[in-house]
C-alpha positions in Angstrom: -16.2 5.9 14.4 -15.8 2.8 14.1 -13.0 1.4 11.1 -10.9 -1.4 10.3 -7.1 -1.3 9.7 -8.0 -2.9 6.0 -11.2 -0.3 5.3 -8.9 3.3 6.1 -6.3 1.8 3.8 -8.4 0.9 1.1 -9.9 4.8 1.6 -6.5 6.2 0.8 -5.9 3.4 -1.6 -3.2 1.6 -0.4 -5.2 -1.8 1.2 -2.9 -4.4 -0.8 0.5 -4.7 0.7 1.6 -4.4 -3.1 1.8 -1.4 -5.6 0.2 -2.6 -7.7 2.2 -0.7 -9.9 3.4 -3.5 -12.4 0.4 -4.3 -13.2 -0.5 -2.8 -16.2 3.3 -2.5 -17.1 4.6 -6.5 -18.0 2.2 -6.6 -21.0 3.9 -6.4 -24.8 7.0 -4.9 -23.3 10.2 -5.3 -25.5 12.9 -3.5 -24.6 16.7 -2.3 -25.0 19.1 -3.7 -22.1 19.5 0.2 -21.1 15.8 1.1 -21.1 15.3 -2.7 -18.6 17.1 -1.1 -16.0 15.6 1.9 -16.5 12.2 -0.1 -15.8 13.3 -1.5 -12.7 15.2 1.5 -11.5 11.5 3.1 -12.1 9.9 0.5 -10.5 11.7 -0.1 -7.4 11.5 4.0 -6.5 7.9 3.4 -7.5 7.4 0.3 -4.6 9.7 2.3 -2.0 7.4 5.0 -2.4 3.9 2.9 -2.1 5.6 1.1 0.9 6.5 4.7 2.4 2.8 5.8 1.8 1.2 2.8 3.4 3.6 3.4 6.8 2.5 6.9 6.9 -1.2 5.7 6.2 -0.8 3.2 9.1 0.9 4.9 12.1 -1.8 6.7 11.2 -4.4 5.0 11.6 -2.2 3.2 15.2 -2.4 6.9 15.9 -5.8 8.1 15.9 -6.7 4.6 17.5 -4.6 5.6 20.7 -6.2 9.3 21.0 -9.6 8.0 20.5 -10.3 9.4 17.0 -11.3 5.9 15.6 -12.6 2.9 17.5 -10.6 -0.3 16.5 -12.7 -2.8 14.4 -11.6 -6.1 13.7 -12.5 -8.1 10.8 -12.8 -11.8 10.9 -9.9 -11.7 8.9 -7.7 -9.2 11.6 -8.9 -11.4 13.8 -7.8 -14.5 12.7 -3.8 -12.8 12.6 
């Protein structure tokens, strides 16, 4: 099976290096100072969790490539890096 890292991550909802947690949260925000701190704490936790999930998926992909279960497929973007 051939699959690029981007496609592999995309199948798991982890393609973007940015979590997207904040995308819908900024609209019509009116928070107290206390609410703002809570919001920032929740956002930081979500970002850290997303980063862990993405790193684990990348490690899993690399292990599958090493074991030969999948073939590394280069996309034009990946080949440029």
